[in-house]
N, C-alpha and C positions, 0 to 999 in steps of 0.2 A: 137359585131362588133370588129374584130381584126384590130389593126393599126400597121402594120409592118414598121420597119425602111426603107425597100426597097420601100414601097409605098410612104412614106413621101419624100424620095430622088427623086423618079420619078416625084412627083408633083412639087418640088421646085428647084432641082439642074440642071435639064436638060436645062433650059433657064435662061438667065439673067433677063428677065422681069418676073413680078409676073404672075402666071398662072391664068386661069379663075377658077370660083368656082368649087371645087372638094371636096365635103363633105366627111370627114372620121369619123366625130363624129355625133351622133344622135341629132335630134332636141329636145330641152327640152320643154315639155308641162305639167309641173306639176308632173312629175314622181318623185318617191322617190329617193333620193341620199344617199345611204347607206355608201359610202366610198369616200374619196377624195385622190388625189395624188398631192401634191404641190411641187414646185421647183422654183428656181429663177436663174437669171444670171445677169451679169453686162454689161452695155454699156458705151460709152464715151459721156459726155456732152460737147457741144462746148464751153460753158462758163467755167464750172469747175465741178469737181466731177464725180462720176460714178453712174448714176441712176440705181436703181434696177428694173429689169423686172421680174414680178412674174406671174407664170402660175399655174392653178389648173384644173385638170381633175376630174370629178365626175363619180362614178360608181353606176349603179343599179344592185345589186347582183342577183336579181331574173331573170331579162331579159338579163343581160350581156351587156347592153347598156352603152356607154361612152359619156359623155357630156363635152364640153369645158365650164367650169364655169367662168374662169377668165384668161385674158391675157392682161397685161398692166402695166403701170407705177404706182406705189403706194408707199407711204412712209414706211409702215410696215405691217407685217403679221396680227396683230390683226384687222386692218382696213379691210383686205381682208376677214378674217373669219367672221367678223361681217356682212359684206355685203352678204356673202354666206348664213349665217343663216337667214337673212332677206328675200332674194330673192328666195331661193330654199327649197324644201320639205325635211327636214332632220329628221330622226327618233331620238328617245331619245338615242338609242345605235348606235353610228356611229364610223367609223374607218378612220384612215389616214395611208397611206404608204409613208414613207419619208426616207431621208438620216439621218445621225447621228448628225446633227446640234442641240446642246443642247438648244439653244434659240428657235428654231423652235419647238422642242418637248414641251417646256414649254408653248408656245403660243397655240399649239394644245390641250394640256391637259387642259389649262384654258378655251378653247372653247368647251370642253366636248368630245374630241375624244380619243378613245383608239388607241395606236400607234403600227403599225407594222414597226419595224426597217428593212429597206431594207437589205436583206441578202447579196447582192453584196457589198453594202457600209459598212456593218459590217466588212467584210474581208478587204476591202480597207482602212478603217479608222484605223483598228487595225495595219495594216502594216505601215501606215503613222506615227502612234504614236510610234511604235517600231523604225522607222527610226529617228524620232525626239529624241528618247532616246539613239540614237547611238548604237543600238544593231548590232552586226556583221551580215553581209548578210546571212551567213550560219544559224544563229539562227532565223533570220526573215523568211527565207524560210521554215525552219522546223516548226515554229509556224503557218505560213500560210497554209502549207500542212495539219496540224492537224485540224485547224479550218475549212478549206474547207471540209475536210472529215466529220466532225461533222455536218455541215450544210447540206451537200449533203445527208448524211444518213437520216437526219430528213425529207428532202424534198421527198426522195424516199419512206419513211415510210408513209408520208401523202398521197402520190399518191396511194400507195397500199391499205391503210386502208379506203380511200374514197370509194374504190370498194368493199372490203370485210366487211366493217363496224365493224372491230375488234378494237373498240375504247379503249378497255382495254389495248391492246398491244400498241396502239398509245400513250396513257397516259404514259406508261412505257418508250417509246422512248423520249417523251418530258422531263420527269424527268431525263433520262440518258443524254440528251443534256445539260440540266441545270447543272448537276453534272460535266460534262466534261469541260464546259466553266468555271465553278467556279474553277476547279482544275488548269486550265491554269492561271487564274487571281491570284490565291493564290501562284502559283509557281513564277510568276512575282513579286508579293509583297514580297516574301521571299528574292529576290535579291535586290529589291528597294521598300521600304515601301511607297514611294510617286509616284510609277509608274503611269503615265497618261494612259498607255495602260491598265493596270489592272483596273483602275477606269472606263475607258470607257466600258470595258467588263462587269463589275459589274453593271454599270448604265443601260446597254441596253440588257443584256442577257435575261431578261423576255420579253422584247419587240420583240426580234428576233424570238420568238416562238409563237407569237399571231396567225399567220395563221394556225398553227397546233392545237392550243387550239380551234379555231373556227371550224376546220374541224370535231371535235368531235360532234359539234352541226349541222353538215352538212351545215355550212356556208363557202363559198369559197371566199377568198380574195387573191390578188397577194402577193407574198412574196418579190417582188422587185418593185422599182419605174421606171421601164424601159419605161413605157408609156410616162411619163412626161419628162424623160431624152431625148427620141427621139424628142419630140416636142421642147424642149428648145434648142436642138442641131440645129434644123431648124431655130429657132429664132436667135441663135447666128450666124449662117451662114449668115443670111440676114442682121443683124444690125452691125456686126463687120467686114464685108469684107473691105479690103484695109484700115484698121485702121480707119474706118468711125467714125466721131464724129457728134453728133446730137443736134439740138434744140429740146427741150422736145415735143413741139407740133407736129413736123414732125415725131419724133420717135413714138408717140402715133398713128399717122395716119398709119404708117407702120405696127404696131402691130394690129390695127383694121382691116387692109386689110388682114393680115395673118389669123386672126380669122374668117373673113367673108369667106375666101376661103375654110377653112377646117371644118366649122361647119354650 
């Protein structure tokens, strides 16, 4: 079941009032959840602080169904992943597609997930790190173009070899991708041996190709976390409008209403 940004916008943006029930996620009835896509956003608390709103979408890779596993206020990710493990049917080999937050990666790995680093966030985070390191704009754009080319070529290769089953050639492309990313990281380290950009690339370059590695086994997972980004964009639109601040109980009611409408 595809969940497009335009459908989400039609459901939530056209009227100020919350719409009636309009499911875009499948009902969960014990199906296997092979992969999850987690993300979070912040809101404003009326008393103090910025409570974290966490959302998780689950995927059944055989049927293509998507389930809303969690949407609510919670203190930390380990609490969410513990509940998901308890309440849903997870296989021993399970995957997570997420952004580049190193703490989130650690929590996921501790919970037994193999991580697909979102390819979009891989490029964005690299550019942010370069900006933090005060690289000239011309250099940042050059590196962005090169990394985007590397990732795009890998994605096209996966798409092609899923059809022709030439997995030897796909393995070559994966290795080539790793070599090219390593070359960029080494070049950055030659200029600054403490480069945060280089460290990020080295830390995540193996994770950014997981979707391609799984394609060799005819397992298909998303290479981006767009599904949850769309959902959390809707949540942000609802809970942050007009600089809204919340009592926790009322915010949880709003999140429960959103979850009820779309699942």
